[in-house]
Phi, psi and omega in degrees: 000128178275161171294324182292334178287324177290328169296318177294318176301311186304315184292335186258008179228177176258011186286138166299151193294322178297326172292328177295322176296319184285323177292328177286330172299316178300322177295324181280322189248333186089000178289138179299126187291329180289325173294324179287322174304315183285332168294324175287328175298321176297316182296317182295325176297314188295313180305316184288319181301310183288328177295322183290312177306315190259000182298116187070020187267147170270141189233148173251114178266172179313305188258344182078011175281354173210180184147323182237013181298310173312315179290322182296316185286335178293326182264359180280139176269111185302132181264337186222324177292141171295172172298317182296315176299316189296315180298313176302318178294316186294317178298321188298313185286322181299328185281323177287331181277332174290314171313311182299336188248020174067035174269182188278118181230168168245116178290096187228084009266353178227165181292326181290343181244027194286347187269343186299297179299314173299325180298316178293309181306310188285333173290331172293315188286318178282316190263317176269002179051040185285139175295157193291315182299321180294314179303317186290316175305317179292319178292327177289327179293319174303316177300320180297316175300313172309316183293327180295315187287326183296311186282331189251347175226244182205150173257357198270124170299331179286336185256327183230004180090171183290342171303321181289329176278285185292329179293318182292313180308319179296320182294309177305321183282329178285325175301310185303312183301310182301319183289327185291324184273345191229335191046034182243102184294341172289320177288329176299312180298319176300316178305313184290320180291320179298320175299306187296324175299324190290337184238021171293136177084000179297121185278154174260107188227055183288136180293118185073007181079009179268138189273063187226300185240123013260008188310304187301312185280346169298321181303315181290322174303313191295318181304332176285330175291323179297323180291319179292316175296327178290313182299321181295317186281328172298329183280355177096005172295126183256152168278127178301316172268118182299157191296327174306317182282324172304316184298308177310314177307307184299318170308311187292320176302316186296319180293333185276339180294136183291156180310323189290349180244027174229070174071009182272346183068025180255349185219185181066215177296344182287345175265000176297160180303311179296314182305317184294319177296310183306310185294323180294324180291323172299317184291319179296324177294319185282334177281350188262000000 
């Protein structure tokens, strides 16, 4: 199913767009829409709970390459970020660090990109005082965007680079934000396309193969891409390239990436001199 086809269904029915997505999931998989909605409600609840619990917390991660960045940002007085962006960024980083310390996260769409969607959701909840039902509808729409990518391309960093993971998470988050503020599926598609285009070609280059550097801080950066893309779409700025075509382009770019840039820890920043020294120090520490 293409995103454009979901929009056409919405145009030709009186269904609210999140209900269109649930109905299409039933047609594709046979899953009960009420059951799917309940599952998504559970995931949303966990995201909000963990965002609240982990906000600005310090973590002990496997390698120690990260763990207190969310804490640092939480006590920092922002000079440029709005309150909304600041809260979203703290959560995005904190959730990434929680993942790196084996905490409870929702892989949305993957563990390495688990902070972007919760960051956007929690900022809506905390700063904009969004009610749960409105958040759930927006989350369903964001999930629908992620489902389009999953079915028409890939969510795997090993298959498509980090653009497939953090890029999809960013598209989902910007779709969610846009739907919450506009309930306009056309603007949702533009926001998702703008987000994914902004991260097109992003390589998956974790230092030592650990989901810590640069993964955690990428979550913090990406949630701001989602916010900016949503604001552009809400302002009426359109993506010249439709979302479905952007997804196809992302998939083709991912297939073109060499293996060293697809989650192997052999290319990108993982191949730098400092990264190699870090990995060697970790190995020596673990072998003693």
